[in-house]
C-alpha positions, 0 to 999 in steps of 0.5 A: 661764288656770289655770282653763282648764288645769284644765278641760281636764285634767278633761275629758281625764281623763273622755273615754274615747271619743276613739279611738271618735270618731277612728275614726268621723270617719276613716270619715266623712271617707274617711280624709282630713284635715278641713283639708288633705285629705291621706290619713291613717293610723289607729293603730296605725301599723305601717308607717313613714310620715311622722309628719305623716300620722297621724290625730289628734282635733282640737277645732273650737272649742278647749277653751281657748276654751270648746269642748265635749269632744264628738263634734260638736266634733271632727274627724279631722285629720293631725298636722301640721295639728293641731299647727299649728292650736294654739288657733285656731278652724277658720275662722281656721286654714283662712285661715292660710298654713300650711293653704293651703300644706298643701292645695297639698302634699296635692294632690301626694300620691298615694292610698295603695295598698290593703293586700294581704290576707295569706295564711294560714300553713298548714303541710301535713304529709303522711305518707310512704308506706312501700314 
């Protein structure tokens, strides 16, 4: 087990592409979790929303089980599914009771509203006319 932990620490230290991969997966998956389908939020999290809706990068085949630390072996998953999955494979997790219940919950969650475009702050200074 110590070898696997050392391997994971070494791989995590080398991987600087994580945020890029997460953004790509997020776009490919239309902003939804790969396991339960709930709409997710990309960092930075400016709005206060439930923490379980945060987008995280998840390894399909965990590093502990010999999975590669590559974009092909990762998906965007919500924080709740990523935490519950642990070191299970994606197939085993999809058959778990947690994932089935989470899918049922995700069906009740409404689509997020599109953010309103912010109005630019413009200050107009008019000169006073002197009589």
